[in-house]
C-alpha positions in Angstrom: 3.4 -39.8 -37.6 1.9 -36.7 -39.3 -1.2 -37.0 -41.5 -1.8 -34.6 -44.5 -3.8 -31.6 -43.4 -7.4 -31.6 -44.8 -8.2 -28.6 -47.0 -10.6 -27.2 -44.3 -7.7 -27.0 -41.8 -6.0 -24.6 -44.2 -9.0 -22.5 -45.1 -10.6 -22.3 -41.7 -7.9 -20.1 -40.1 -8.3 -17.6 -42.9 -12.0 -17.1 -42.0 -11.1 -16.9 -38.3 -8.6 -14.2 -39.0 -11.1 -12.1 -40.9 -13.6 -12.6 -38.1 -11.1 -11.6 -35.4 -10.0 -8.4 -37.3 -13.6 -7.2 -36.9 -13.9 -7.9 -33.2 -10.3 -7.4 -31.8 -11.6 -5.1 -29.2 -13.7 -7.8 -27.6 -10.8 -10.3 -27.2 -10.2 -11.6 -23.7 -6.9 -11.1 -22.1 -4.7 -14.0 -23.1 -1.1 -14.7 -23.8 0.0 -17.1 -26.5 1.3 -19.5 -23.9 -2.1 -19.4 -22.0 -4.0 -19.9 -25.1 -2.0 -22.8 -26.3 -0.5 -24.5 -23.2 2.8 -24.4 -25.1 5.6 -21.8 -25.4 5.7 -20.0 -28.7 9.3 -18.9 -28.3 10.5 -22.0 -30.3 9.4 -22.3 -33.9 7.5 -25.4 -35.0 4.2 -26.6 -36.4 1.1 -27.9 -34.6 0.5 -31.5 -34.9 -3.2 -32.2 -35.0 -2.8 -35.9 -35.2 -4.0 -37.9 -32.2 -1.6 -40.0 -30.2 -1.9 -42.7 -27.6 -2.3 -40.0 -24.9 -5.5 -38.6 -26.5 -6.6 -36.1 -29.1 -4.4 -33.1 -29.9 -5.3 -29.8 -28.2 -7.3 -27.2 -30.1 -4.9 -24.4 -31.1 -7.2 -22.7 -33.6 -7.4 -19.4 -31.8 -3.6 -18.9 -31.9 -3.4 -20.2 -35.4 -6.0 -17.6 -36.4 -4.0 -14.8 -34.8 -0.8 -15.9 -36.5 -2.3 -16.9 -39.9 -1.3 -14.4 -42.6 0.8 -12.3 -40.2 4.2 -11.6 -41.8 7.3 -9.8 -40.6 8.2 -7.1 -43.2 11.5 -7.0 -45.1 12.8 -4.3 -42.7 11.9 -6.3 -39.6 14.7 -7.4 -37.3 14.7 -9.8 -34.4 12.3 -8.4 -31.8 8.7 -7.8 -30.8 6.4 -5.8 -33.0 2.8 -4.7 -32.7 0.5 -5.5 -35.7 1.1 -2.8 -38.3 4.6 -2.0 -37.1 6.7 -4.1 -39.5 4.1 -6.8 -39.2 1.7 -7.0 -42.1 -1.6 -9.0 -41.9 -1.6 -9.1 -38.1 -4.6 -8.6 -35.8 -4.8 -5.2 -34.2 -3.9 -5.2 -30.5 -1.6 -8.2 -30.8 2.1 -8.3 -30.1 4.2 -10.5 -32.5 7.7 -12.0 -32.5 9.9 -11.6 -35.5 13.2 -13.2 -36.3 13.8 -11.1 -39.3 11.6 -11.1 -42.4 9.2 -14.0 -42.6 6.3 -15.5 -40.6 5.3 -13.7 -37.5 4.5 -15.5 -34.3 2.0 -14.4 -31.6 3.7 -13.4 -28.4 0.7 -11.8 -26.5 -2.8 -10.5 -27.1 -2.7 -7.0 -25.5 -5.9 -6.4 -23.5 -5.1 -2.7 -23.1 -3.5 -2.1 -26.5 -0.1 -2.6 -28.1 2.5 0.3 -27.8 4.9 1.0 -30.7 8.3 1.8 -29.0 11.0 4.1 -30.4 13.3 2.6 -33.1 15.7 0.0 -31.6 13.4 -1.0 -28.8 10.9 -3.8 -28.6 7.2 -2.9 -28.9 5.1 -4.0 -25.8 1.7 -4.4 -24.4 0.3 -1.5 -22.5 -0.3 -2.4 -18.8 -4.0 -2.6 -18.0 -5.2 -0.5 -15.1 -6.3 -2.5 -12.1 -10.1 -2.3 -12.1 -12.7 -3.2 -9.5 -15.2 -5.7 -10.9 -18.9 -5.1 -11.3 -19.6 -7.1 -8.1 -17.0 -5.3 -6.0 -18.2 -3.3 -3.0 -16.4 -0.8 -0.8 -13.5 -2.5 0.8 -10.0 -4.0 0.4 -9.3 -6.7 -2.1 -6.3 -8.7 -3.2 -5.5 -8.6 -6.9 -7.6 -11.2 -8.7 -10.3 -11.1 -6.0 -12.9 -8.7 -7.6 -9.9 -6.7 -9.0 -9.0 -7.4 -12.6 -5.6 -6.7 -14.3 -4.0 -6.6 -10.8 -1.1 -8.2 -8.9 -2.2 -11.0 -6.6 0.4 -9.9 -4.0 -1.0 -6.3 -3.8 -3.9 -5.1 -1.7 -6.3 -2.7 -3.5 -9.1 -0.4 -2.3 -12.4 -0.4 -4.1 -15.3 2.0 -3.7 -17.6 -0.2 -5.8 -17.0 -0.9 -9.5 -14.3 1.2 -11.2 -10.7 2.1 -10.8 -8.8 0.3 -8.0 -6.2 2.1 -5.8 -3.2 0.5 -4.3 -3.3 0.2 -0.5 -0.1 -1.8 0.0 2.3 -4.2 -1.7 2.2 -7.3 0.4 5.8 -8.6 0.9 4.6 -11.9 2.4 1.5 -12.3 0.1 -2.1 -11.1 0.1 -4.8 -13.1 1.9 -8.4 -13.4 0.5 -10.7 -13.2 3.4 -14.2 -14.8 3.7 -17.1 -12.9 2.1 -18.0 -9.7 3.9 -14.5 -9.2 5.3 -11.7 -7.1 3.9 -8.7 -9.0 2.3 -5.4 -8.2 4.0 -1.6 -8.6 3.7 -0.2 -11.6 5.4 2.0 -10.5 8.3 5.7 -10.7 7.7 7.7 -13.0 9.9 9.1 -11.3 13.0 12.8 -10.2 12.7 15.1 -12.8 14.2 18.7 -13.0 15.1 20.5 -15.7 13.2 22.3 -18.7 14.7 25.7 -16.9 14.3 24.6 -13.6 15.9 26.4 -12.4 19.0 25.3 -9.8 21.5 25.4 -6.5 19.7 23.6 -4.2 17.1 22.9 -5.4 13.6 21.3 -3.9 10.5 18.4 -5.9 9.0 19.9 -8.5 6.8 23.2 -8.7 8.7 22.6 -11.7 11.0 19.0 -10.5 11.3 16.5 -12.4 9.1 13.2 -10.8 8.1 14.5 -7.4 9.2 14.3 -4.1 7.4 17.6 -3.0 5.9 17.2 0.5 7.1 16.5 -0.5 10.7 19.1 -1.2 13.5 18.3 -4.2 15.7 19.7 -5.5 19.0 20.6 -9.2 19.4 21.5 -11.1 22.6 22.6 -14.1 20.6 20.2 -16.2 18.4 16.5 -15.5 18.9 14.1 -12.5 18.6 15.6 -9.2 17.4 14.6 -5.9 19.1 14.4 -2.6 17.2 17.0 -0.1 18.4 16.4 2.6 15.8 14.9 3.4 12.4 17.8 4.7 10.3 16.6 7.7 8.3 19.9 7.9 6.4 20.5 4.2 6.1 22.0 1.5 8.3 25.7 0.6 7.9 27.2 -2.8 8.4 30.4 -2.5 10.4 33.5 -4.8 10.3 33.3 -8.0 12.3 33.4 -7.4 16.0 32.0 -3.8 15.7 28.3 -2.9 16.1 26.4 -1.9 13.0 25.1 1.7 13.2 22.7 4.2 11.7 24.3 6.7 9.4 24.3 10.3 10.7 22.7 12.9 8.4 25.2 15.4 7.1 22.3 17.9 6.8 21.5 17.7 10.5 24.9 19.2 11.4 26.4 21.0 8.4 30.1 21.3 8.0 31.2 24.8 8.9 34.3 26.7 10.1 35.9 25.6 13.4 34.4 27.1 16.5 37.9 27.2 17.9 41.4 26.0 17.1 42.3 22.6 18.4 38.9 21.0 17.7 38.3 18.1 15.3 36.1 19.5 12.4 33.3 17.1 13.1 33.4 17.8 16.9 33.2 21.5 16.1 30.1 21.0 14.0 28.4 18.8 16.6 29.2 21.4 19.4 27.5 24.1 17.3 24.5 21.9 16.7 24.3 21.2 20.5 24.0 25.0 21.1 27.6 25.6 22.2 29.1 28.9 21.1 32.8 29.5 20.5 33.0 31.7 23.6 31.9 28.9 25.8 34.9 26.8 24.9 37.5 27.2 27.7 40.1 24.6 26.5 40.9 22.3 23.6 44.6 21.5 23.3 46.4 22.5 26.4 49.3 21.5 28.7 48.1 22.8 32.1 49.4 20.8 35.0 45.9 20.2 36.3 44.9 18.6 33.0 47.5 15.9 33.6 48.0 15.3 29.8 44.3 14.8 29.0 44.3 17.8 26.8 47.5 17.0 24.9 47.2 16.8 21.1 45.6 13.6 19.8 46.5 13.9 16.2 46.0 15.9 13.0 43.0 16.2 10.5 43.6 18.0 7.2 47.0 19.1 8.6 45.5 20.8 11.7 46.0 19.5 15.2 43.2 18.4 17.4 42.4 17.1 20.9 39.3 14.9 21.4 38.7 16.5 24.8 37.1 19.9 25.1 36.2 21.9 28.3 33.1 24.1 28.3 32.1 26.9 30.6 28.9 26.4 32.6 28.8 30.0 34.0 25.3 31.1 34.5 23.7 27.7 33.8 21.4 25.9 36.2 21.9 22.2 37.0 18.8 21.4 34.8 20.3 23.3 31.9 23.6 21.5 32.3 21.9 18.1 32.3 20.0 19.1 29.1 23.3 20.1 27.5 24.9 16.8 28.5 22.1 15.0 26.7 22.5 17.0 23.6 26.2 16.4 23.6 25.7 12.7 23.9 23.4 12.8 20.9 26.2 14.6 19.0 28.9 12.0 19.8 30.4 13.3 23.1 31.0 11.4 26.3 30.7 14.4 28.6 31.0 14.9 32.4 29.9 17.9 34.5 32.8 18.8 36.8 31.0 20.2 39.9 33.3 21.3 42.8 33.0 18.8 45.7 30.8 16.4 43.9 31.4 13.1 42.0 35.1 13.1 42.9 35.9 16.6 41.5 37.9 18.7 44.0 36.1 21.5 45.7 38.9 23.9 44.9 38.6 23.4 41.1 36.4 25.3 38.6 32.9 24.2 37.6 32.8 23.2 33.9 31.9 20.4 31.4 34.6 18.0 30.2 33.5 16.5 26.9 35.3 13.8 24.9 34.3 13.5 21.2 34.4 9.8 20.4 34.4 10.1 16.6 38.2 10.5 16.3 41.3 8.6 17.4 42.3 9.5 20.9 44.9 8.9 23.6 44.6 6.1 26.2 43.6 8.5 29.0 40.6 9.6 27.1 39.7 6.1 26.0 39.5 5.3 29.8 37.2 8.2 30.3 34.9 7.0 27.6 34.8 3.6 29.2 33.9 5.2 32.5 31.1 7.2 30.9 29.6 4.0 29.3 29.7 2.3 32.7 28.3 5.1 34.9 31.6 6.1 36.4 33.1 9.6 36.8 36.1 9.5 34.4 38.5 10.5 37.2 41.3 8.5 39.0 38.8 7.3 41.5 36.5 5.8 38.9 33.7 6.2 41.4 30.0 6.3 40.5 28.9 9.4 38.6 25.6 10.6 40.0 24.9 14.0 38.4 23.5 12.6 35.1 23.4 9.4 33.2 22.8 8.8 29.4 20.0 6.6 28.2 20.7 3.2 26.6 20.2 4.5 23.1 22.8 7.2 23.7 25.2 4.6 25.1 24.8 2.4 22.1 25.4 5.2 19.7 28.5 6.4 21.5 29.9 2.9 21.7 29.3 2.3 18.0 30.9 5.6 17.0 33.9 5.1 19.3 34.5 1.6 18.0 34.7 2.8 14.5 37.5 5.2 15.3 39.4 3.7 18.2 
């Protein structure tokens, strides 16, 4: 049951308001909710009667800020700084209006109140994180000798003054014992989820606590291993296909075909690998010795292509050929060096590189050669071990992922 308010309870807030106007710059940082222990978003009066739980809380500070503050006749529903459609308010305080009438305190702005353009709510200026007077040179979590700061951010102090951000701590900031730097809590290690199979996954796709722009390897549930940091983003592939890092278009710009019969992207990657048009000895062809491997595979933008390309190695040493095979693998080619009398290639046939671009649909014969390349075999009818050069595991994973997306 409410009791009639004594006259002093009505007069006292007026004196408090006058006093606060003169010392607004010395107000501590406090929101209305912090000052009152009750949300001010809902209208209502304070009940200073006691009840069976004890005496009522003292809300005189908030009452003092609100007393006499009035939303002007042109005020709409929104937040206003004192003086901006709020008359009789305390400087540096943000008020809430629901049209003309009494204004309610929303927040006391420690760093000042900012009047926004028409149609937008006014707001409190964000205070600059500041190293306290007792801060020394070192790293501190927000709130530990760093005022106006985020508790989950690590700051650097060089004594009292402005604090600089060292790192935003995704797993929280840890306050260390005196004399030791505070630090960010280590994030949990990336882990393959219970439904992960053997394969490559982007962080967040069956890999918990992983970075979304990193490709991980899973061997079923358990720890995840980093395969590659994806500079251009990691792409989640359809079920049953490995995720993959996006290729940078700037790394190999789209240009005119090196030679008729190439897929456009294959042409660009050959150029980036250092292959000139004059080094291409065959794209689409029907020579008997080719046994159909160089027959047309399809059309792109109306132009025919074959996924297989033969390259001349005239004048190249074996070490130069191996280096080119590695560059071709980086560009999406499963390539073999055909050396007469070696790795199943007839001694009577010409020396060259046979390269299959895996980023396009291809015929079954070429799919078999890609499978051989991935498994260390020669891509010929004998399917014997290929000894001249072998790709590394990262190149194999990239080729497999690109192949699976197109075949």
